[in-house]
Structure formats: C-alpha cells, structure tokens
N, C-alpha and C positions, 0 to 999 in steps of 0.2 A: 583475474586468476584467483588476486588477495579476496579480493569481495565476496565471490563464490566461497572461497576456505569461510569465511568469515560464519555465513549463512547458513555455512555446512554446520559450522563448529556451534552455532546460537540453536540450530534444532537439535543435533546431539544433546543439549544442553536444557532445552525443550522436553526432550524425552527421560534424559534422564531422575528431570524435577517431577514428572509424574510418575516414575518406577518409585525411586524415594519417598515419594507419597505414600503412591502404593504400600509398600512394605513398612512405614513407621507408622503409618493408621491401621496398619494389621486388615486393611481394606481389599483383601485380594477381590470377593465378590462384588466390590461396591470398584473395585480399578474396569472391572472389565464389563459392569453397567457404563458406566462413567464415561468410558471412550466407546461406546456402541453409543452411546445417547450423542456423544459428542459429533463420530464422524457420519451419522445421519445426518444430522443438521446441517453441518460442514459441506458434504458434500454433496447434498443438496442444494448449496448455496451454489459452489463449484459449479456444479451443473448447469445452472439455469442463471450461471451469475451476469451474462449477456442481458436477458432479458428483467431481471430484477434490477438492476442499476439505470438500466437505460427508462425504464417505467417510473423511478425515482428518481432521475433527473428530471423527469418530463421531457422527454426526448425521441424527436422527431426523425424519420428518417431525411435525410439532407441527398435530396435531387440531383444527378449530373447538370442539368437543365438549372437549377436555382442557383448553385454551386460549382459551380466548373473549375474554380480555383482550387478548393477544397480536395474535387476528387483526381485532379489533375496531381499535386501535390503531394498525396498519400499515393497514390497509382506508382508514380517516381520513386520515392523513398522503397517500398514494395520491392520493384523489377532492380532495384540498385542493389539489394538484402539477397531475391531471391527467396521470395515469402510472398504467401498469397495476400490477398486486399482484403483488410476487413471492412465491414459495413461502416457506413457513417451516418452519423447521428448529431443534431443541435437541441440543446438546450435552451430556451427562452429567458435562463437566468442569467442577470445583472451580473453577477459576479463572476470575471476572470480570471477561470480556469479548465481543464479537463480531465478526461479521464480514460482509459481502456480496459475493458475487460472482455470475458470470454474464457472457455476452458483450455483452449489450445489456437493454434494460428487460423485454423482455417474456421472455427466459430464464434472471430474477435470481431470485434464492434470499438471503432474510437466515438465520444461522444464530445462536443465541444461548446460548451459556454458563448451566448449572445454578446456579452463580458466580455468575453477572450476574441472574438473578431473584432469586436470595437476600438480595443485597448494594441494590440501590437500588428507590428507592420507584416511584411510579407515573409522577413529572413526569421523575425522573431518569431512566427507562426508556426515553420517551417521546423524551425529545432522543437518548438513545444511538440508537433506530430511526430518526430523521430524519436523526442523520446517515449512520448507515451507507446508510440509501434516497440521498441524496443522490451518494453514490458511483456509487448504478448509474444514477442520472438524468444525473450528469456522465459519463457515459463512463470511469470513469476503470481501469478492467479494461482499457481498451482502449487506453488511455496506459500506463499499466503494461504490459504487454506491446509497445507499441513500443520502449518506455526498453529489458524485457529482453532484448526482440530487439538493439537498437547494443549493449548491453554482452556481450550474450552472443559476440556478431560479431565485437569485438572482442579479447574474452577468447583465442576459439581462434585468430585472425587471429594474437595475438601467439606462443600454441604451432605452428601453424604452419612462420610462421619459425623458431621454437627448434629446431625437428626436422628441418626441409629447408632451410633457411637463407636470409639474405635476399637481398635484391636484386642482380645481380651487375656493377649500376651501379659502375664505376668514381669515378665522384664522388662514389660518395652515405656520409657522414659514419656511418664505425662508431658512435662514440659516439654519435650522436643515436639511430642503429639499437637501443645497447643499451638505452639508456636509455627508448625507446618500448615493450621488452617484456619491462622492469622495471614501470613507470610507467603504462602505458598500458591492463590490465587496472584496477589500482588505481583512475586516474581516471575512468575509466570508473563502474565500482561507487561512487565518492561523487556522479557528477552523476546516476546511476541513483536514490541516495538521496534526494538534493537533490531530487529527482522525484516520490518517495514523502511526503516532508515536507510540500510545497509542496499536494500533493495531498489531504494529512490539514487542513490548515489551512485550503484550500476547500471541503473536508466541513463542518470545524468550523463555517465563518458558513452555508454554504446551510444546515444543517442545524436550527443556532443560529433562522435565520428561516422554515425550513416550519416548524416548533414553535413559534416567538414565544418558547422556552424557555432562552435562551442558559445564564442562570443554573445552572437545572437539569441541562444538559449541563454546565457545567462543574464541579457539585458532583460529577457521576458519575464524569469524570477524576479530579479529587481519589480518591477511594473506587476506581475499580480499580489506581490506581496505588499505594494504602496495600494493596491487595488483592492485588496481584500480588505485591508485596515479601513480604508476609504466608505467601504458599502456595507462596513458590521452591522450597520441599524437596519440595513434593509430587508433583512432577514435571506431565506434561502431555500431553495429546495430541500424534502424531507431525504434526500441525497447528501445535500450539504449538511447538514443538522443531525447527520447518523452517526455517532462515531464509529459504524463499521464501515459505513461506506465512504464518508468522508477520510478513509485512508488512503482510496481510490485515488487521488486528487495528485496532479502534477505540484500542486501547492496547498497545504494547507487552509480550509476556508476558511476567511474572514480573519485571515493575516496570521493566524496561529494562536498560539496561547503555553502558558507554563516553558516560559524561554530561558530562562537564568536557575542558576543553584539547581536543586535534587529534580525542580520543577522539568527540567531540562530532558530526564530519563522518561518522560513521558509524552513525548514529541512524538507525532508519527513519520513527521519528515525532519530532516538534516534541517538547520538552520541556516535562511535565507544566503546569509554574510559566508559561509562555510562551500555550499553547494558554488558559489559565485566564483571564491578561490580556486575549486578546484579546477571550473571548469576556464580559469584565466591560464593557471598551469598545462592544460591540456594543450590549451591554443598557442602557450609558449612551443610544448614538445614538436606543434605541426606546425611551426613557423609564422605564425599569425601575430605574434606579439616578438621584438625586439628585446 
C-alpha cells in the first residue's frame, strides 16, 4: 500500500511539473502538442509492448515440450493468484536476466534469457518468475507508460519552447523559464526513474509473497548482479542495450551503473543490496529466518 501511494505521489509530481512547465514557459499550445505527441508515442509502445520487447530481445516462444518446467512453474504461479497465464519466451542472450511485458494480464508475455536458465536453480527461477508475474498483475506496464508519457511531454515542451520561444507575458520570469528549459526534462527523468524503482521494489515484495520464497529471490538477484558484471564485455541484445527497454528487466543489464552519490538517482533499479535486505525482512516476517 505504501509503495502504491509513493507511485501515486510520483505520478502526481510529474503531472504537476508538466503543468508548471507549460504555465511558466507560456506555452499552452505547446503543452497540448507535446502531450499529444507523447501520448501517441507511448500509447503505441504500450499497446504493442509485448511484440516490440520480445522482438528486441530476440525471443522465441518456449514450447511446453522443450521447456516443461518453465510452463508448469508459471502455470502453478498463475493459478495460485487466479490470473491468466502469459505467453512464454526464451532469449538466446547469455546475459542472466528476465522481463515481463504486455498491456494487461490477458496480453502479457514473460521472457527469460538463456543465461538466466544456465545460472539459477529451480527455487531461484521460481522467485524470478513470480517477480515478473507480479509486474503483469500489478499493471506496472501501464504505470510505466503513464510516467513515460508525462516525462516525454515535459521534454518535448522544453524543446518546443527552446525553438519557438517562451511565452510573451511581460511579467514572466526569464530566469525561471531558462531553469525550466534546462532542469525540467532532467527532473522529469529522475521522477520517472523513481517510479520504476518503486515498482521494482513492489514486484519484489509481491513476487516473494506469491512464490513464498523471498530468500530464493534474494539469492537470484545477487547472482544476477554478479553475472551481469561478469558478462559486461559480451555485449547484449538490442533490448538490453536500449535505455527504454532495459528498464523492463528484473536486474539492470550489465550490473547497472552510476551507483553512488547523486548518480544513484539515475538508476532504473534499486541497489541490489537494498533489495536483498528488503527480501530478508520479508523472510523474517514469514518465519523463514529466526
């Protein structure tokens, strides 16, 4: 509940920043144009998110004959929570990672990388899949699309004002306008990343409850962090190297970056040590740790 409220506050902050930028820059017309363009771009991405992400990850559909454990595990988790089972895919990438996508539970897909299959044991894999299913059932793709739409609109509005000039209101503060031109898009991006981190934390908690194995998920995250760093020079699929799509993964591809100080604000995922600590606390509440 607290994480959901935090997400609401962050989305409200993005909306407020968009309105503030439109008012301060005197760009009412630009505001509508920017919002329309952002809506078209991001709603299109949202509607076709499953096809786009799977294609960029070079995923192929996993048949029940070839991956019986994969199907039985996801089917059991889906039945446990009373939700439809998503389509299942496998990417040939050696990067140990996984993601879920789709506009709703009935049009969802889960994709795991071959590197993840090779790295994790059964309990750890179940923890990861429960995390990804939680993204689907918590409607995180929709929430992420709303955040991306607002952030994109703010960026477009700033560019519109830069090229076509700010408002003509004589009482407007030119220094405030310049500050918004420069800082508005940065602030929007930081809030968008905060939304993503908040949803990752929520999916960790929901996934731990769904699988009943928070310690297995914690172990998987630690392996993914180490595995990502070990494979940093091996390259990755277009999805892994795209800033937009890399946010979908359970762990930041290639071990993440900018982890200290102000740089941590630009992370798309919470720090692994923080996620592990949260999962250990969940395990304590479940009586799995004395």
